[in-house]
C-alpha positions, 0 to 999 in steps of 0.5 A, a space after each residue: 541504483 543505476 539499473 535498467 529493467 526490461 518493461 517485461 521484467 518480473 523478479 524470479 526465484 532464480 536470482 539473488 534475493 533483493 538484488 538491485 534489479 529486484 530493489 528498483 523493481 519493487 521501487 518503481 512499483 511502489 512509487 507507481 501506487 503511490 502516484 496512483 492514490 495521490 491522483 485519485 485523492 486530488 480527484 476527490 477533492 476536486 469532486 467534493 469541491 464540486 459537490 459542495 453545493 446546497 441540496 433543497 431536499 433534505 434526503 438529497 442532502 443527507 445522501 451527500 453527506 453520507 457519500 462524503 463521509 465515506 470518500 473522507 474515511 477511503 482517503 484516510 485509509 489511503 493516506 495511512 497506506 501511503 506512509 506504509 508505502 513510504 516506510 517501504 521505499 525507506 527500507 529499500 534504501 537501507 536494504 531490509 526491504 523484502 526481509 520479514 521484521 519478526 524473523 529476518 527471513 526472505 519474505 517470498 516474492 509472490 507475496 511482496 508482488 501482491 502485497 509490496 508494503 508487506 513487512 512479515 513473512 506469511 508464516 509470521 503473519 498468520 502467527 500475528 492474525 492468530 495471536 490477534 484473534 485470541 486476544 480479540 476473542 478474550 
């Protein structure tokens, strides 16, 4: 997929859905997002290694452990997000990216712009959340 994109290119409803330019655009967006997450993870690891010191005060130690637990939970969420980004990149490769997994209909460009890992259209996502809420309320 050798397509040159202008730096100000944004997918438009006026062009064919998930054409080569749009796929390159979303691939770049996903790769940039993944790189940002990995950079933040490296910074967190460095911070946690630097922070790995004994605190003489029990309150300082407790605070430090709480901060560490929160950081590790955030990193775990980001690890799962990277898996979703990788899955989206695979969908770009197999040309299923941008289409709802439930209906097969195109996911709106605005939704993909806001949530590039989306696998469901807005309507399908709302149905999914309503079903989830019904089962959660039981």
